[in-house]
C-alpha positions in Angstrom: -5.5 -3.0 -38.5 -7.4 0.2 -39.2 -8.5 2.7 -36.6 -12.2 1.8 -37.1 -11.4 -1.9 -36.4 -9.7 -0.9 -33.1 -12.8 0.9 -31.8 -15.5 -1.6 -32.7 -17.8 -2.5 -29.8 -17.5 -6.2 -30.6 -13.7 -6.0 -30.0 -14.2 -4.2 -26.7 -16.9 -6.7 -25.6 -14.4 -9.5 -26.1 -12.0 -8.2 -23.4 -12.1 -10.0 -20.0 -13.9 -8.3 -17.1 -11.9 -5.4 -15.6 -10.3 -5.6 -12.2 -12.5 -3.5 -9.9 -10.9 -1.1 -7.3 -13.2 -2.4 -4.6 -12.6 -6.1 -5.1 -9.7 -6.8 -2.7 -9.2 -8.2 0.7 -6.4 -8.3 3.3 -7.4 -11.3 5.4 -5.0 -10.6 8.3 -3.4 -7.3 9.4 -0.2 -7.1 11.3 -0.4 -7.3 15.1 -4.1 -8.3 15.2 -6.2 -5.4 14.0 -9.4 -6.9 12.5 -9.1 -6.8 8.7 -12.5 -5.1 8.3 -10.9 -1.9 9.8 -8.8 -1.5 6.7 -10.8 0.8 4.4 -8.3 1.6 1.7 -4.8 0.9 0.6 -2.5 2.2 -2.1 -0.6 -0.9 -3.3 3.0 0.0 -4.2 5.3 -1.6 -6.7 9.0 -2.4 -6.9 10.8 0.4 -8.7 14.3 0.7 -10.1 16.0 4.1 -10.0 17.7 5.6 -13.0 21.4 6.2 -12.4 23.2 9.3 -13.7 23.6 9.4 -17.4 26.9 8.3 -19.0 28.1 10.3 -21.9 29.6 8.2 -24.7 30.4 9.7 -28.1 27.6 11.8 -29.1 24.8 10.8 -26.7 23.8 9.7 -23.2 23.3 6.2 -22.0 21.2 5.4 -18.9 21.6 2.4 -16.6 19.5 1.1 -13.7 20.3 2.2 -10.2 19.1 0.9 -6.9 15.9 -1.0 -6.1 13.3 0.9 -4.1 9.7 0.5 -2.9 8.0 3.8 -2.1 6.1 4.2 1.1 2.4 3.4 0.8 -0.7 4.8 2.5 -3.6 2.9 4.1 -6.8 4.3 5.7 -8.5 2.7 8.7 -12.0 2.8 10.2 -12.1 4.8 13.5 -14.7 3.3 15.9 -15.9 4.8 19.2 -13.2 2.8 21.1 -10.4 4.2 18.9 -9.3 0.7 18.2 -7.3 1.5 15.0 -5.6 4.5 16.7 -4.6 2.3 19.7 -3.3 -0.3 17.2 -1.1 2.1 15.3 0.2 3.7 18.5 1.0 0.3 19.9 2.8 -0.6 16.7 4.8 2.6 16.8 5.8 1.9 20.4 7.4 -1.3 19.2 9.7 0.9 17.1 10.6 3.4 19.7 9.9 3.9 23.4 8.8 7.5 23.3 9.3 7.9 27.1 13.0 6.7 27.1 13.9 7.4 23.4 15.2 3.8 23.0 14.7 2.2 19.6 13.9 -1.5 19.1 15.4 -4.0 16.7 13.6 -4.4 13.3 12.5 -7.9 14.2 10.3 -6.4 16.9 8.3 -4.0 14.6 8.7 -5.0 10.9 5.9 -7.2 9.7 4.6 -8.8 6.6 1.2 -8.0 5.1 -0.8 -9.6 2.2 -3.4 -8.0 0.0 -5.4 -10.1 -2.5 -6.9 -8.7 -5.7 -10.2 -10.5 -6.6 -12.1 -10.8 -9.9 -15.8 -10.1 -10.3 -16.6 -13.6 -8.9 -14.3 -13.1 -5.8 -11.6 -15.5 -7.1 -8.1 -14.5 -6.3 -6.2 -12.9 -9.2 -3.0 -11.7 -7.6 -1.4 -11.3 -4.1 0.8 -8.5 -3.0 3.2 -9.9 -0.4 4.5 -6.8 1.4 7.6 -7.4 3.5 9.3 -5.3 6.1 6.3 -3.1 6.7 6.2 -0.6 9.6 4.2 2.6 10.3 6.0 5.9 9.5 3.9 9.1 9.2 0.4 9.3 10.6 -1.7 12.0 9.0 -3.2 14.5 11.4 -6.9 14.5 12.3 -8.6 17.6 10.9 -11.1 18.7 13.6 -13.7 21.4 13.2 -17.2 22.3 14.2 -18.5 22.9 10.7 -18.4 19.3 9.5 -20.4 16.3 10.5 -18.2 13.6 9.0 -16.3 10.8 10.6 -12.6 10.5 11.4 -10.5 8.2 9.3 -7.0 7.2 10.4 -4.6 7.6 7.4 -1.2 6.0 7.9 2.0 6.0 5.7 4.0 2.7 5.9 7.6 2.1 5.1 8.3 -1.1 3.2 11.4 -3.1 2.3 10.1 -5.3 -0.6 7.1 -6.6 -2.5 6.6 -10.0 -4.2 3.5 -10.2 -6.4 2.2 -13.7 -7.1 -0.6 -14.9 -9.3 
């Protein structure tokens, strides 16, 4: 196939509709925060680390290492009742009692979470099933008198595994 054939508009027009970055839903959030408070989410993937190289003969060979899922971020709407802030602090208190220093068992704070990707007609394309999710780092609020914007709660979440279904 020639380069001119690859760039023909007719070929581009025959591709299916794109997946749009704003066509997604998370119908239920862990521990009962209304789903419309979730403003954005960075969907992670399962990753496989690369082990140290093995030298054989005249070159290096690489093999897979451990499975890992990187932490992901999500942003939440902050209302005048600080509902999402109260939610994240309550979830963190399930992990550790900050008054006594006692930690809880994972069954008390790890949760599952689903995010659905939608097509342009709102039909489900794929579902990210996030397992073993819990809040880790909360981004600080940047407060100043020279801005008239709104606060957004940005939270990093640890995760154990992902299963993507179609």
